[in-house]
N, CA, C and O atoms as CSV, one atom per row, in Angstrom:
chain,resi,resn,atom,element,x,y,z
A,1,UNK,N,N,7.118,-3.323,3.121
A,1,UNK,CA,C,6.374,-3.525,4.290
A,1,UNK,C,C,6.564,-5.099,4.668
A,1,UNK,O,O,6.474,-5.948,3.781
A,2,UNK,N,N,6.800,-5.410,5.859
A,2,UNK,CA,C,6.998,-6.890,6.213
A,2,UNK,C,C,6.296,-6.922,7.471
A,2,UNK,O,O,6.105,-5.907,8.141
A,3,UNK,N,N,5.870,-8.190,7.831
A,3,UNK,CA,C,5.052,-8.361,9.062
A,3,UNK,C,C,6.089,-8.555,10.266
A,3,UNK,O,O,7.162,-9.117,10.049
A,4,UNK,N,N,5.769,-8.103,11.473
A,4,UNK,CA,C,6.683,-8.323,12.576
A,4,UNK,C,C,5.815,-8.969,13.691
A,4,UNK,O,O,6.422,-9.409,14.667
A,5,UNK,N,N,4.542,-9.067,13.656
A,5,UNK,CA,C,3.675,-9.894,14.596
A,5,UNK,C,C,4.104,-11.302,14.735
A,5,UNK,O,O,3.862,-11.895,15.787
A,6,UNK,N,N,4.796,-11.956,13.642
A,6,UNK,CA,C,4.972,-13.312,13.699
A,6,UNK,C,C,6.383,-13.425,13.654
A,6,UNK,O,O,6.754,-14.517,13.223
A,7,UNK,N,N,7.348,-12.582,13.986
A,7,UNK,CA,C,8.745,-12.807,13.868
A,7,UNK,C,C,9.370,-14.141,14.564
A,7,UNK,O,O,10.413,-14.671,14.180
A,8,UNK,N,N,8.670,-14.542,15.513
A,8,UNK,CA,C,9.175,-15.836,16.295
A,8,UNK,C,C,8.620,-17.141,15.500
A,8,UNK,O,O,9.152,-18.229,15.721
A,9,UNK,N,N,7.617,-17.037,14.633
A,9,UNK,CA,C,7.062,-18.065,13.987
A,9,UNK,C,C,7.589,-18.354,12.749
A,9,UNK,O,O,7.374,-19.496,12.342
A,10,UNK,N,N,8.277,-17.549,11.986
A,10,UNK,CA,C,8.963,-17.714,10.776
A,10,UNK,C,C,10.290,-18.014,10.772
A,10,UNK,O,O,11.035,-17.402,11.538
A,11,UNK,N,N,10.779,-18.982,9.927
A,11,UNK,CA,C,12.172,-19.304,9.777
A,11,UNK,C,C,12.480,-18.573,8.489
A,11,UNK,O,O,11.811,-18.673,7.460
A,12,UNK,N,N,13.571,-17.820,8.651
A,12,UNK,CA,C,14.147,-17.208,7.352
A,12,UNK,C,C,15.382,-17.762,6.970
A,12,UNK,O,O,16.209,-18.174,7.782
A,13,UNK,N,N,15.560,-17.784,5.433
A,13,UNK,CA,C,16.742,-18.482,4.962
A,13,UNK,C,C,17.995,-17.404,4.957
A,13,UNK,O,O,18.013,-16.605,4.020
A,14,UNK,N,N,18.799,-17.351,5.719
A,14,UNK,CA,C,20.170,-16.423,5.715
A,14,UNK,C,C,19.809,-15.017,6.040
A,14,UNK,O,O,20.716,-14.190,5.940
A,15,UNK,N,N,18.589,-14.598,6.427
A,15,UNK,CA,C,18.233,-13.155,6.697
A,15,UNK,C,C,17.376,-13.045,7.805
A,15,UNK,O,O,16.495,-13.897,7.922
A,16,UNK,N,N,17.476,-12.150,8.641
A,16,UNK,CA,C,16.429,-11.814,9.676
A,16,UNK,C,C,15.284,-11.085,9.196
A,16,UNK,O,O,14.237,-11.027,9.841
A,17,UNK,N,N,15.463,-10.500,8.022
A,17,UNK,CA,C,14.155,-9.624,7.307
A,17,UNK,C,C,13.459,-10.624,6.594
A,17,UNK,O,O,13.967,-11.333,5.725
A,18,UNK,N,N,12.075,-10.678,7.049
A,18,UNK,CA,C,10.970,-11.204,6.355
A,18,UNK,C,C,10.879,-10.923,5.146
A,18,UNK,O,O,11.599,-10.003,4.757
A,19,UNK,N,N,10.021,-11.573,4.191
A,19,UNK,CA,C,9.753,-11.506,2.797
A,19,UNK,C,C,8.777,-10.069,2.811
A,19,UNK,O,O,7.983,-9.788,3.708
A,20,UNK,N,N,9.008,-9.372,1.772
A,20,UNK,CA,C,8.359,-8.244,1.675
A,20,UNK,C,C,6.899,-8.403,1.268
A,20,UNK,O,O,6.731,-9.293,0.434
A,21,UNK,N,N,5.764,-7.732,1.670
A,21,UNK,CA,C,4.411,-7.770,1.475
A,21,UNK,C,C,4.094,-6.584,0.579
A,21,UNK,O,O,4.465,-5.451,0.885
A,22,UNK,N,N,3.519,-6.801,-0.344
A,22,UNK,CA,C,3.070,-5.519,-1.353
A,22,UNK,C,C,2.347,-4.532,-0.291
A,22,UNK,O,O,1.645,-4.867,0.663
A,23,UNK,N,N,2.681,-3.317,-0.679
A,23,UNK,CA,C,2.129,-2.209,0.264
A,23,UNK,C,C,0.944,-1.884,-0.296
A,23,UNK,O,O,0.929,-1.087,-1.234
A,24,UNK,N,N,-0.357,-2.513,0.247
A,24,UNK,CA,C,-1.507,-2.184,-0.414
A,24,UNK,C,C,-2.685,-2.260,0.704
A,24,UNK,O,O,-2.349,-2.873,1.717
A,25,UNK,N,N,-3.853,-1.801,0.695
A,25,UNK,CA,C,-4.771,-1.884,1.670
A,25,UNK,C,C,-5.313,-3.285,1.816
A,25,UNK,O,O,-5.738,-3.737,2.879
A,26,UNK,N,N,-5.266,-3.949,0.659
A,26,UNK,CA,C,-5.695,-5.264,0.688
A,26,UNK,C,C,-4.869,-6.305,1.461
A,26,UNK,O,O,-5.314,-7.407,1.782
A,27,UNK,N,N,-3.582,-5.848,1.742
A,27,UNK,CA,C,-2.623,-6.768,2.543
A,27,UNK,C,C,-2.637,-6.310,3.853
A,27,UNK,O,O,-2.170,-7.108,4.666
A,28,UNK,N,N,-3.024,-5.293,4.272
A,28,UNK,CA,C,-3.007,-4.763,5.715
A,28,UNK,C,C,-4.324,-5.420,6.555
A,28,UNK,O,O,-5.500,-5.270,6.224
A,29,UNK,N,N,-3.884,-6.109,7.609
A,29,UNK,CA,C,-5.100,-6.844,8.383
A,29,UNK,C,C,-4.966,-6.130,9.828
A,29,UNK,O,O,-3.889,-6.158,10.423
A,30,UNK,N,N,-5.969,-5.564,10.306
A,30,UNK,CA,C,-6.274,-5.046,11.448
A,30,UNK,C,C,-5.724,-5.910,12.726
A,30,UNK,O,O,-5.441,-5.328,13.774
A,31,UNK,N,N,-5.611,-7.097,12.611
A,31,UNK,CA,C,-4.974,-8.149,13.557
A,31,UNK,C,C,-3.530,-8.140,13.702
A,31,UNK,O,O,-3.015,-8.746,14.641
A,32,UNK,N,N,-2.824,-7.500,12.846
A,32,UNK,CA,C,-1.292,-7.926,12.675
A,32,UNK,C,C,-0.660,-6.420,12.811
A,32,UNK,O,O,-1.316,-5.381,12.881
A,33,UNK,N,N,0.810,-6.547,12.834
A,33,UNK,CA,C,1.618,-5.447,13.177
A,33,UNK,C,C,2.703,-5.671,11.828
A,33,UNK,O,O,3.078,-6.757,11.386
A,34,UNK,N,N,3.062,-4.362,11.348
A,34,UNK,CA,C,3.818,-4.374,10.237
A,34,UNK,C,C,5.039,-3.266,10.435
A,34,UNK,O,O,4.977,-2.252,11.129
A,35,UNK,N,N,6.098,-3.696,9.692
A,35,UNK,CA,C,7.291,-2.781,9.485
A,35,UNK,C,C,7.144,-2.112,8.271
A,35,UNK,O,O,6.980,-2.804,7.267
A,36,UNK,N,N,7.175,-0.834,8.164
A,36,UNK,CA,C,7.317,-0.251,6.809
A,36,UNK,C,C,8.466,0.683,6.700
A,36,UNK,O,O,8.559,1.634,7.476
A,37,UNK,N,N,9.352,0.454,5.765
A,37,UNK,CA,C,10.662,1.248,5.627
A,37,UNK,C,C,10.853,1.668,4.270
A,37,UNK,O,O,10.364,0.935,3.411
A,38,UNK,N,N,11.427,2.633,3.925
A,38,UNK,CA,C,11.693,3.244,2.462
A,38,UNK,C,C,13.128,3.627,2.224
A,38,UNK,O,O,13.480,4.173,1.179
A,39,UNK,N,N,13.850,3.372,3.085
A,39,UNK,CA,C,15.368,3.613,3.031
A,39,UNK,C,C,15.650,4.786,3.802
A,39,UNK,O,O,16.826,4.912,4.145
A,40,UNK,N,N,14.806,5.709,4.166
A,40,UNK,CA,C,14.990,6.890,4.919
A,40,UNK,C,C,14.231,6.757,6.214
A,40,UNK,O,O,14.800,6.969,7.285
A,41,UNK,N,N,12.921,6.400,6.143
A,41,UNK,CA,C,12.019,6.389,7.460
A,41,UNK,C,C,11.684,4.969,7.736
A,41,UNK,O,O,11.732,4.140,6.828
A,42,UNK,N,N,11.382,4.682,8.825
A,42,UNK,CA,C,11.063,3.319,9.305
A,42,UNK,C,C,9.620,3.625,10.188
A,42,UNK,O,O,9.653,4.355,11.179
A,43,UNK,N,N,8.599,3.106,9.804
A,43,UNK,CA,C,7.280,3.286,10.647
A,43,UNK,C,C,6.814,1.896,11.027
A,43,UNK,O,O,7.102,0.918,10.337
A,44,UNK,N,N,6.056,1.815,12.187
A,44,UNK,CA,C,5.421,0.578,12.672
A,44,UNK,C,C,3.984,0.787,12.613
A,44,UNK,O,O,3.513,1.774,13.178
A,45,UNK,N,N,3.287,0.028,12.037
A,45,UNK,CA,C,1.796,-0.030,11.891
A,45,UNK,C,C,1.277,-0.937,12.757
A,45,UNK,O,O,1.559,-2.105,12.490
A,46,UNK,N,N,0.545,-0.733,13.795
A,46,UNK,CA,C,-0.075,-1.542,14.827
A,46,UNK,C,C,-1.624,-1.676,14.356
A,46,UNK,O,O,-2.264,-0.628,14.269
A,47,UNK,N,N,-2.202,-2.788,14.077
A,47,UNK,CA,C,-3.446,-2.810,13.773
A,47,UNK,C,C,-4.326,-2.634,15.009
A,47,UNK,O,O,-3.868,-2.921,16.116
A,48,UNK,N,N,-5.553,-2.180,14.868
A,48,UNK,CA,C,-6.500,-1.710,16.021
A,48,UNK,C,C,-6.929,-3.003,16.949
A,48,UNK,O,O,-7.395,-2.928,18.086
A,49,UNK,N,N,-6.677,-4.148,16.239
A,49,UNK,CA,C,-7.081,-5.400,17.067
A,49,UNK,C,C,-5.911,-6.428,17.060
A,49,UNK,O,O,-6.199,-7.622,16.966
A,50,UNK,N,N,-4.666,-6.056,17.150
A,50,UNK,CA,C,-3.500,-6.719,17.188
A,50,UNK,C,C,-3.590,-7.423,18.467
A,50,UNK,O,O,-4.283,-6.970,19.378
A,51,UNK,N,N,-2.880,-8.583,18.589
A,51,UNK,CA,C,-2.900,-9.594,19.634
A,51,UNK,C,C,-2.064,-8.596,20.871
A,51,UNK,O,O,-1.009,-7.995,20.671
A,52,UNK,N,N,-2.827,-8.612,22.132
A,52,UNK,CA,C,-2.198,-7.944,23.181
A,52,UNK,C,C,-1.172,-8.444,23.599
A,52,UNK,O,O,-0.311,-7.704,24.074
A,53,UNK,N,N,-0.967,-9.918,23.538
A,53,UNK,CA,C,0.236,-10.453,24.179
A,53,UNK,C,C,1.478,-10.107,23.291
A,53,UNK,O,O,2.533,-9.809,23.850
A,54,UNK,N,N,1.395,-10.135,22.039
A,54,UNK,CA,C,2.359,-9.706,20.919
A,54,UNK,C,C,2.801,-8.300,21.178
A,54,UNK,O,O,3.992,-7.991,21.141
A,55,UNK,N,N,1.795,-7.407,21.453
A,55,UNK,CA,C,2.082,-5.953,21.685
A,55,UNK,C,C,2.764,-5.832,22.953
A,55,UNK,O,O,3.617,-4.946,23.022
A,56,UNK,N,N,2.544,-6.583,24.012
A,56,UNK,CA,C,3.139,-6.518,25.256
A,56,UNK,C,C,4.719,-6.817,25.054
A,56,UNK,O,O,5.634,-6.124,25.497
A,57,UNK,N,N,4.833,-7.961,24.313
A,57,UNK,CA,C,6.180,-8.412,24.017
A,57,UNK,C,C,6.969,-7.560,23.229
A,57,UNK,O,O,8.139,-7.376,23.564
A,58,UNK,N,N,6.505,-7.008,22.226
A,58,UNK,CA,C,7.256,-6.087,21.514
A,58,UNK,C,C,7.328,-4.707,22.051
A,58,UNK,O,O,8.387,-4.081,22.002
A,59,UNK,N,N,6.257,-4.210,22.556
A,59,UNK,CA,C,6.244,-2.608,22.789
A,59,UNK,C,C,5.901,-2.385,24.291
A,59,UNK,O,O,5.912,-1.225,24.702
A,60,UNK,N,N,5.600,-3.398,25.141
A,60,UNK,CA,C,5.298,-3.169,26.710
A,60,UNK,C,C,4.011,-2.519,26.738
A,60,UNK,O,O,3.754,-1.808,27.710
A,61,UNK,N,N,3.211,-2.652,25.867
A,61,UNK,CA,C,1.783,-2.274,25.922
A,61,UNK,C,C,0.974,-3.391,25.492
A,61,UNK,O,O,1.460,-4.255,24.763
A,62,UNK,N,N,-0.336,-3.443,25.926
A,62,UNK,CA,C,-1.232,-4.517,25.526
A,62,UNK,C,C,-2.454,-3.849,24.633
A,62,UNK,O,O,-3.308,-4.646,24.244
A,63,UNK,N,N,-2.597,-2.622,24.315
A,63,UNK,CA,C,-3.659,-2.105,23.699
A,63,UNK,C,C,-3.112,-0.934,22.883
A,63,UNK,O,O,-2.175,-0.288,23.352
A,64,UNK,N,N,-3.595,-0.638,21.778
A,64,UNK,CA,C,-3.213,0.597,20.955
A,64,UNK,C,C,-3.832,1.779,21.639
A,64,UNK,O,O,-3.529,2.908,21.254
A,65,UNK,N,N,-4.638,1.612,22.580
A,65,UNK,CA,C,-5.060,2.821,23.409
A,65,UNK,C,C,-4.025,3.298,24.403
A,65,UNK,O,O,-4.077,4.423,24.900
A,66,UNK,N,N,-3.096,2.427,24.677
A,66,UNK,CA,C,-1.930,2.724,25.563
A,66,UNK,C,C,-0.725,3.387,24.880
A,66,UNK,O,O,0.278,3.731,25.506
A,67,UNK,N,N,-0.891,3.549,23.517
A,67,UNK,CA,C,0.275,4.313,22.879
A,67,UNK,C,C,0.193,5.666,23.381
A,67,UNK,O,O,-0.916,6.200,23.382
A,68,UNK,N,N,1.181,6.291,23.802
A,68,UNK,CA,C,1.201,7.850,24.224
A,68,UNK,C,C,0.507,8.671,23.107
A,68,UNK,O,O,0.598,8.321,21.930
A,69,UNK,N,N,-0.070,9.580,23.428
A,69,UNK,CA,C,-0.607,10.680,22.573
A,69,UNK,C,C,0.518,11.548,22.254
A,69,UNK,O,O,1.323,11.708,23.171
A,70,UNK,N,N,0.743,12.128,21.182
A,70,UNK,CA,C,1.702,13.002,20.813
A,70,UNK,C,C,1.070,14.611,20.821
A,70,UNK,O,O,1.575,15.566,20.230
A,71,UNK,N,N,-0.034,14.628,21.563
A,71,UNK,CA,C,-0.391,16.021,21.530
A,71,UNK,C,C,0.154,16.746,22.788
A,71,UNK,O,O,0.037,16.261,23.913
A,72,UNK,N,N,0.696,17.813,22.564
A,72,UNK,CA,C,1.340,18.734,23.721
A,72,UNK,C,C,0.380,19.817,23.882
A,72,UNK,O,O,-0.583,20.015,23.142
A,73,UNK,N,N,0.749,20.587,25.027
A,73,UNK,CA,C,-0.185,21.579,25.470
A,73,UNK,C,C,0.117,22.868,24.931
A,73,UNK,O,O,0.396,23.829,25.648
A,74,UNK,N,N,0.060,22.916,23.458
A,74,UNK,CA,C,0.431,24.153,22.995
A,74,UNK,C,C,-0.385,24.287,21.561
A,74,UNK,O,O,-0.751,23.270,20.972
A,75,UNK,N,N,-0.604,25.403,21.122
A,75,UNK,CA,C,-1.459,25.727,19.819
A,75,UNK,C,C,-1.105,24.887,18.595
A,75,UNK,O,O,-1.960,24.408,17.850
A,76,UNK,N,N,0.275,24.732,18.429
A,76,UNK,CA,C,0.655,24.141,17.175
A,76,UNK,C,C,0.385,22.654,17.168
A,76,UNK,O,O,-0.061,22.028,16.206
A,77,UNK,N,N,0.743,22.105,18.484
A,77,UNK,CA,C,0.505,20.708,18.648
A,77,UNK,C,C,-1.142,20.324,18.564
A,77,UNK,O,O,-1.576,19.328,17.987
A,78,UNK,N,N,-1.816,21.156,19.142
A,78,UNK,CA,C,-3.309,20.879,19.085
A,78,UNK,C,C,-3.840,21.101,17.640
A,78,UNK,O,O,-4.771,20.424,17.203
A,79,UNK,N,N,-3.201,22.102,16.885
A,79,UNK,CA,C,-3.745,22.156,15.500
A,79,UNK,C,C,-3.387,21.041,14.642
A,79,UNK,O,O,-4.165,20.545,13.828
A,80,UNK,N,N,-2.177,20.650,14.842
A,80,UNK,CA,C,-1.707,19.372,14.063
A,80,UNK,C,C,-2.683,18.112,14.426
A,80,UNK,O,O,-3.160,17.404,13.540
A,81,UNK,N,N,-2.903,17.927,15.654
A,81,UNK,CA,C,-3.843,16.827,15.919
A,81,UNK,C,C,-5.305,17.042,15.430
A,81,UNK,O,O,-5.997,16.067,15.137
A,82,UNK,N,N,-5.774,18.301,15.342
A,82,UNK,CA,C,-6.941,18.475,14.685
A,82,UNK,C,C,-6.929,18.216,13.273
A,82,UNK,O,O,-7.975,17.790,12.784
A,83,UNK,N,N,-5.939,18.395,12.532
A,83,UNK,CA,C,-5.646,18.160,11.187
A,83,UNK,C,C,-5.661,16.619,11.052
A,83,UNK,O,O,-6.344,16.111,10.163
A,84,UNK,N,N,-4.912,15.832,11.925
A,84,UNK,CA,C,-4.691,14.504,11.700
A,84,UNK,C,C,-6.154,13.688,11.959
A,84,UNK,O,O,-6.563,12.797,11.214
A,85,UNK,N,N,-6.815,14.149,13.099
A,85,UNK,CA,C,-8.118,13.722,13.425
A,85,UNK,C,C,-8.974,13.827,12.296
A,85,UNK,O,O,-9.568,12.841,11.860
A,86,UNK,N,N,-9.093,15.137,11.716
A,86,UNK,CA,C,-10.012,15.322,10.472
A,86,UNK,C,C,-9.529,14.314,9.342
A,86,UNK,O,O,-10.406,13.745,8.691
A,87,UNK,N,N,-8.420,14.099,9.113
A,87,UNK,CA,C,-7.981,12.989,7.942
A,87,UNK,C,C,-8.797,11.680,8.426
A,87,UNK,O,O,-9.689,11.145,7.769
A,88,UNK,N,N,-8.350,11.277,9.644
A,88,UNK,CA,C,-8.878,9.978,10.142
A,88,UNK,C,C,-10.402,9.874,9.973
A,88,UNK,O,O,-10.912,8.787,9.699
A,89,UNK,N,N,-11.129,10.972,10.128
A,89,UNK,CA,C,-12.472,10.787,10.082
A,89,UNK,C,C,-12.881,10.862,8.592
A,89,UNK,O,O,-14.025,10.493,8.326
A,90,UNK,N,N,-12.190,11.239,7.718
A,90,UNK,CA,C,-12.510,11.189,6.223
A,90,UNK,C,C,-12.037,9.867,5.621
A,90,UNK,O,O,-12.486,9.440,4.558
A,91,UNK,N,N,-10.987,9.155,6.442
A,91,UNK,CA,C,-10.416,8.091,5.850
A,91,UNK,C,C,-10.753,6.722,6.626
A,91,UNK,O,O,-10.053,5.728,6.437
A,92,UNK,N,N,-11.719,6.708,7.400
A,92,UNK,CA,C,-12.122,5.405,8.067
A,92,UNK,C,C,-11.046,4.988,8.955
A,92,UNK,O,O,-10.769,3.790,9.008
A,93,UNK,N,N,-10.335,5.927,9.735
A,93,UNK,CA,C,-9.322,5.655,10.686
A,93,UNK,C,C,-8.310,4.732,10.332
A,93,UNK,O,O,-7.785,4.026,11.193
A,94,UNK,N,N,-7.962,4.670,9.036
A,94,UNK,CA,C,-6.656,3.823,8.603
A,94,UNK,C,C,-5.403,4.647,8.777
A,94,UNK,O,O,-4.318,4.079,8.653
A,95,UNK,N,N,-5.457,5.975,9.062
A,95,UNK,CA,C,-4.225,6.750,9.328
A,95,UNK,C,C,-3.996,6.525,10.902
A,95,UNK,O,O,-4.831,6.809,11.761
A,96,UNK,N,N,-2.855,6.022,11.118
A,96,UNK,CA,C,-2.421,5.809,12.498
A,96,UNK,C,C,-1.269,6.704,12.883
A,96,UNK,O,O,-0.791,6.642,14.016
């Protein structure tokens, strides 16, 4: 995991990739944005209170509420969203 909310603030030595941050809940801050990749998948975590200006510059949105819903009008999609929402309710909304 590496931070991407501060890409323009950090100087890197010979690489555009920032130093790796340990993947743990203690290191995740709701005010920041992170890139998580495992060699196969790449995910972006946007903290619920991330800076609106940074989100606008990176993604063209100013709030996590503007992220399009992935729920479609069919039973399978609705069921998946029910499962995700139940997991979120059990885990203090850390699952994005």
